N, C-alpha and C positions, 0 to 999 in steps of 0.2 A: 160257289164253284163257277158260275157264269162270269162273275167279276174277275176271277182268277184267269179264265180263258181269255177274256177281252184284254186283260192286263198283259198277258203273254203275247198276244197279237200286236199290241201297241208298242211294247218294249222290245220285241224281237227276241224273246228268250225262247229259242227253239233248238232242237238237236241238230239242225242244219248248220249252225254256226261253227261246228267243229270239223266240217268236211271241206274238201276242195271244191272246185266248180262242179255244178250238178245241173241236171235237167229239172226244172221246177214246174213246168207247164208246157203243154203242147196242144195243137188242135189239128186232127187228121181229116177234118171235113169243113174247112173254112169257107163259109158262105157270106159272112158279114162282119167278122171281128176286126180285121185289119187288112189293108192292102199293101202290096210291095210297090216298088218304084215304077213298075209298069202298069199299075192300077189293077192288077189281078189279085184275087182272093186266094193266095197260095196257102197251103198248109204251113204251119210255123212250129218252131221249137225254141223254147226260152231257156237260156243258160244263165245261171245266177252264180255269183261268187260271194259266198257267205263268210269268207275269211277276212281277217284284218289287213291282209296285204293284196296288192294287185297280183293277178295270175295271168302269166302269158299262156295263151292257147295254141301257140305255134306247135304243130305236130299232133295236137289232140284230134280226135276224130268223132264223127257221128255215123251211125249205121242203122239200117233196118234189117240187118242180117248178122246174127250172132257169130256166124262162121267167117265173116269178112269185117273185122273190126276197123279197118282203115278204108272203108267205102268212100267216105268224103272226109278230107283232111283240112283242118283249119289253117289259114295263112297266118302270118305274123300280126295277130291281134292281141291286145292286152285287155283283160276284164278287170276294171278297178274294183276295189273292195266295196262290197254291198251293192254292186251294179248288176244289171241285167243286159243280155244281148239276144236279140231275136235272130234266128237263122231260119230262112224260108226253105221248106222242104218242097221244092218246085220242079226239080230236075233241070233247072237252068244252069247249075254248076258255076256259080260266080264266087270268086275268092279274092276280090279286090278289097284289101284291109280297110280302105277308106269309104267303101260303099256298103250297101246291103249284102249280106252273105246269103247264098243259095246252095243247097245241097244238089247232088247229082241223082237224087231219088226223091220220090214222093212218099207220103205216108198213106197207109191203107186204112180207109174208114171202117173196114171189117175187123181191124185189130191185127197187130203184129208185133214183133220185137222192135224195141228202140233203145239204143245205147249210146252213151258218151264214154269214150275211151281215152286214157292218158297216152302220151307218146310211147311208153314202154309196153303198151297192149293191155295194161290192167283196166278193169272196169271202174270208172269214176261214178257212173250212175246209169241204171238201166230199168226198163219195165219188161220183165221177163216172167214167163215165156212169151207173153203177148199182153198188150194193153187191151181193154175192152172195146167193142165196136163203138164207133161214134157216128151219129146221124144228125143232120141238121134240124130235123123235126122233133128231136127228143128235148126234154126240158133242161138237160145239162149239155153244155156246149164244149167245154175243154176238159182236159184230164191233167192232173199233176200231183204235186206233193202238198200235203196239209202244212200250213205255216205253224201249226201247234205241235205236231209230233212227227212230221215228215212221212207220214203214211200216204199211200196213193189214194186219191179221191177225185171226184168230178166237181166242176165249178159251173154254176148256172150263169155266171157273168165272167167271161174270159177277161184276163188282165195281162195281155202281151206287153212285156217290158216293164212290168211293175209287180208289187207284192201280191200274192194270192190271198184273197180275202173271202173265206166261206160265208155264205148267206146263212141266216138262222136255221132254215130248214136243213141246209147241208151240214151245219154243225151238229144238229141232232142226229143225222145219219152217221156222221163221223164218230160221235160218242157211242151210239148203238153198235156200229160196225166195229169200232175198236174193241168193245167188250166181247163181241162174237169172235173176233180174231184172237184175242187173248185166250179165250176158252179153247179154240181149236189148237192153239200152240201147246196147251197143257196135256192134251191127250197122248 
């Protein structure tokens, strides 16, 4: 089974491959993972395009308020197939397509809603009703989607702008957590 899981990671056989652009990882209390162009450790959101075609993000939006889906709207940027784009959640509100993107809001380390919306207002990806609290002194630093089955999980090593790779201890938590989740769904 371990070989199968590693093969799925290496080959990229994930349920994410059938969806449009999605949030795959984010950090709501960035103290050391990556800096923005100003040298600040801003919170960040990673958007990934798992499809076989480039995806225009013009009119898509990010929000930390489910009642306000168009809180921050993407400019005319295209996300190539299989590529990642970091958007800093810094409140700097920068929308220059050729520069770093920054939302007009910050993420709460206490946990809150986070969503990516299509131009028609439908949800492309979200963490609802709220993602769990994030603290810089905890052993896990970022939160996102498992590359194995797309379920939410924590990552001990953030990978902004790259594939999420669970560490062996995190993989064990995923397998145990997945079994517990499946059991809860059957009730």
